[in-house]
RODO-2510 file (C-alpha; in nm, 4 decimals, decimal comma):
residues 183
     n   res          X          Y          Z
     1     x    -4,4914     1,3545    -1,9082
     2     x    -4,2689     1,6767    -1,9760
     3     x    -4,3476     1,7492    -1,5736
     4     x    -4,2149     1,5030    -1,4865
     5     x    -3,8946     1,5021    -1,6534
     6     x    -3,8250     1,8731    -1,5417
     7     x    -3,9281     1,7103    -1,2321
     8     x    -3,6279     1,4655    -1,2051
     9     x    -3,3873     1,7294    -1,4014
    10     x    -3,4631     1,9837    -1,1169
    11     x    -3,4069     1,7087    -0,8297
    12     x    -3,0566     1,6085    -1,0394
    13     x    -2,9429     1,9885    -1,1030
    14     x    -3,0299     2,0220    -0,7120
    15     x    -2,8232     1,7481    -0,5848
    16     x    -2,5080     1,8417    -0,8104
    17     x    -2,5713     2,2067    -0,6664
    18     x    -2,5514     2,0193    -0,2991
    19     x    -2,2710     1,7326    -0,3981
    20     x    -2,0472     2,1023    -0,4975
    21     x    -2,1123     2,2637    -0,1713
    22     x    -2,0488     2,0005    -0,0242
    23     x    -1,7340     1,9713    -0,1723
    24     x    -1,6873     2,3126    -0,1234
    25     x    -1,6843     2,2476     0,2088
    26     x    -1,4996     1,9909     0,2293
    27     x    -1,1600     2,1649     0,0297
    28     x    -1,2234     2,4656     0,2370
    29     x    -1,1942     2,2119     0,5708
    30     x    -0,9348     2,1067     0,3927
    31     x    -0,7269     2,4150     0,3245
    32     x    -0,7846     2,5032     0,7035
    33     x    -0,6421     2,2328     0,8518
    34     x    -0,3184     2,3199     0,6136
    35     x    -0,2923     2,6626     0,7690
    36     x    -0,2601     2,4928     1,1496
    37     x     0,0231     2,2763     1,0148
    38     x     0,2163     2,4816     0,9018
    39     x     0,2200     2,7118     1,1610
    40     x     0,2585     2,4569     1,3848
    41     x     0,5725     2,3190     1,2176
    42     x     0,7127     2,6912     1,2407
    43     x     0,5692     2,7111     1,6506
    44     x     0,7928     2,3700     1,6315
    45     x     1,0271     2,5156     1,4396
    46     x     1,1020     2,7855     1,7085
    47     x     1,1152     2,6605     2,0328
    48     x     1,4235     2,4397     1,9696
    49     x     1,5955     2,7948     1,9361
    50     x     1,3684     2,9545     2,2494
    51     x     1,5001     2,5675     2,4186
    52     x     1,9059     2,6503     2,3644
    53     x     1,9184     3,0596     2,4523
    54     x     1,6793     2,9660     2,7164
    55     x     1,9793     2,7364     2,8456
    56     x     2,2859     2,9498     2,8661
    57     x     2,1402     3,1620     3,1628
    58     x     1,8470     2,8440     3,3541
    59     x     2,0884     2,5350     3,3204
    60     x     1,9579     2,4357     3,6109
    61     x     1,5668     2,3919     3,5366
    62     x     1,7129     2,0981     3,2879
    63     x     1,3476     1,9394     3,3418
    64     x     1,1627     2,1949     3,1963
    65     x     1,3460     2,2407     2,9078
    66     x     1,3506     1,8442     2,8077
    67     x     1,0324     1,8573     2,9163
    68     x     0,8836     2,0896     2,5941
    69     x     1,1246     1,8927     2,4398
    70     x     0,9370     1,5446     2,4886
    71     x     0,6617     1,7641     2,3897
    72     x     0,7238     1,9075     2,0971
    73     x     0,8746     1,5653     1,9769
    74     x     0,4914     1,4214     2,0750
    75     x     0,3265     1,6472     1,8414
    76     x     0,5691     1,6418     1,5601
    77     x     0,4834     1,2659     1,5883
    78     x     0,0756     1,2804     1,5538
    79     x    -0,0521     1,1241     1,2580
    80     x    -0,1355     1,4684     0,9866
    81     x    -0,5085     1,3567     1,0334
    82     x    -0,5818     1,3110     1,3816
    83     x    -0,7476     1,6015     1,4833
    84     x    -0,7860     1,5167     1,8509
    85     x    -0,4507     1,3753     1,9399
    86     x    -0,2984     1,6397     1,7676
    87     x    -0,4778     1,9047     2,0234
    88     x    -0,4128     1,6899     2,2641
    89     x    -0,0325     1,6791     2,1949
    90     x    -0,0333     2,0859     2,0592
    91     x    -0,2289     2,2003     2,4406
    92     x     0,0140     2,0165     2,6249
    93     x     0,2819     2,1351     2,4286
    94     x     0,1750     2,5158     2,4579
    95     x     0,1414     2,5035     2,8366
    96     x     0,5126     2,3901     2,9311
    97     x     0,6021     2,6651     2,6976
    98     x     0,4115     2,8991     2,9387
    99     x     0,7063     2,7847     3,1847
   100     x     0,9430     2,7971     3,0316
   101     x     0,8569     3,2041     2,8990
   102     x     0,7375     3,2213     3,2737
   103     x     1,1246     3,0646     3,3694
   104     x     1,2517     3,4566     3,2066
   105     x     1,0554     3,5818     3,5182
   106     x     1,3522     3,4496     3,7398
   107     x     1,6333     3,5263     3,5035
   108     x     1,6521     3,9292     3,4439
   109     x     1,9637     3,8931     3,2733
   110     x     1,6893     3,6634     3,0096
   111     x     1,4583     3,8721     2,9969
   112     x     1,7034     4,1919     2,8923
   113     x     1,9281     3,9484     2,6480
   114     x     1,7562     4,0794     2,3047
   115     x     1,7555     3,7149     2,1080
   116     x     1,4986     3,5118     2,4605
   117     x     1,2907     3,8850     2,3810
   118     x     1,2160     3,8494     2,0031
   119     x     1,2527     3,4744     2,0591
   120     x     0,9631     3,5463     2,3168
   121     x     0,7707     3,7993     2,0059
   122     x     0,8533     3,5552     1,6869
   123     x     0,6949     3,2864     1,9642
   124     x     0,3543     3,5733     2,0471
   125     x     0,3235     3,6075     1,7023
   126     x     0,3040     3,2798     1,6389
   127     x     0,0615     3,1643     1,8977
   128     x    -0,1857     3,4688     1,7408
   129     x    -0,1187     3,3460     1,4016
   130     x    -0,2198     2,9777     1,5281
   131     x    -0,5251     3,0989     1,7965
   132     x    -0,6045     3,2717     1,4509
   133     x    -0,6104     2,9373     1,1771
   134     x    -0,7727     2,7338     1,4070
   135     x    -1,0851     2,9857     1,4338
   136     x    -1,0277     2,9746     1,0173
   137     x    -1,0375     2,5757     1,0763
   138     x    -1,3343     2,5051     1,3512
   139     x    -1,5444     2,7380     1,1257
   140     x    -1,4753     2,5926     0,7957
   141     x    -1,5518     2,2296     0,9205
   142     x    -1,8595     2,3560     1,1755
   143     x    -2,0024     2,4602     0,7728
   144     x    -1,8762     2,1238     0,6770
   145     x    -2,0507     1,9803     0,9783
   146     x    -2,3734     2,1720     0,9715
   147     x    -2,4298     2,0465     0,5338
   148     x    -2,3632     1,6866     0,6360
   149     x    -2,6142     1,7453     0,9010
   150     x    -2,8881     1,9170     0,7366
   151     x    -3,1644     1,7919     0,5425
   152     x    -3,1302     1,7589     0,1979
   153     x    -2,7615     1,7553     0,1676
   154     x    -2,7113     1,4445     0,4119
   155     x    -2,9001     1,2340     0,1946
   156     x    -2,6150     1,4213    -0,0644
   157     x    -2,3003     1,3446     0,1574
   158     x    -2,5097     0,9993     0,2692
   159     x    -2,4124     0,8480    -0,0492
   160     x    -2,1084     1,0391    -0,1544
   161     x    -1,9447     0,9724     0,1550
   162     x    -1,9615     1,2868     0,3367
   163     x    -1,8668     1,3040     0,7133
   164     x    -1,7828     1,5275     0,9849
   165     x    -1,4990     1,6786     1,0714
   166     x    -1,4030     1,6885     1,4290
   167     x    -1,2757     2,0643     1,5620
   168     x    -0,9317     2,1723     1,6473
   169     x    -1,0072     2,2471     2,0037
   170     x    -0,8042     2,1582     2,4089
   171     x    -1,0358     1,9162     2,4984
   172     x    -0,8694     1,8236     2,8573
   173     x    -0,9611     2,0989     3,0427
   174     x    -0,6056     2,0889     3,2895
   175     x    -0,4226     2,2400     2,9616
   176     x    -0,6413     2,5200     3,0478
   177     x    -0,4820     2,6466     3,3139
   178     x    -0,2333     2,8652     3,3613
   179     x     0,0885     2,7258     3,3798
   180     x     0,2616     2,7386     3,7921
   181     x     0,6545     2,7253     3,8405
   182     x     0,8079     2,6889     4,0895
   183     x     1,1190     2,7459     4,1596
***
């Protein structure tokens, strides 16, 4: 009788331990996504300043600049929890930003402008921070996904509604391409 009771108590304690591990992993993934969201918001806030600086020099490149503004607005409109759609929108925005930065090659005065240089440096730093936040999120999502899918924690995960997280990645191969700028 005591042996059966001990087995039941151990099983309950194990289930509690697994549940707490799943909660911890889910919270880490949510925290990581929040970090990405903050970095993407900072980048979106920097874009109007960059566009205004470039506009002063590259007035006939209006369509490229408008495209960046449009893609920024689309990225901001993606619902917070839609990782795949946000990844796609941010990939398109990053590609368009690359074209804007490449415009500087055609405008030597723009490249020499201190405001543009500072904005470009800030954007490059921000892109690096976004990349780090994305790696952190994907690691947290991976850890949660492993716990949700592996035995025996998948039994507890299924009982309490834990689900896998999507990775924040560029899914369209065209988004990975180096942007081309034509004059």
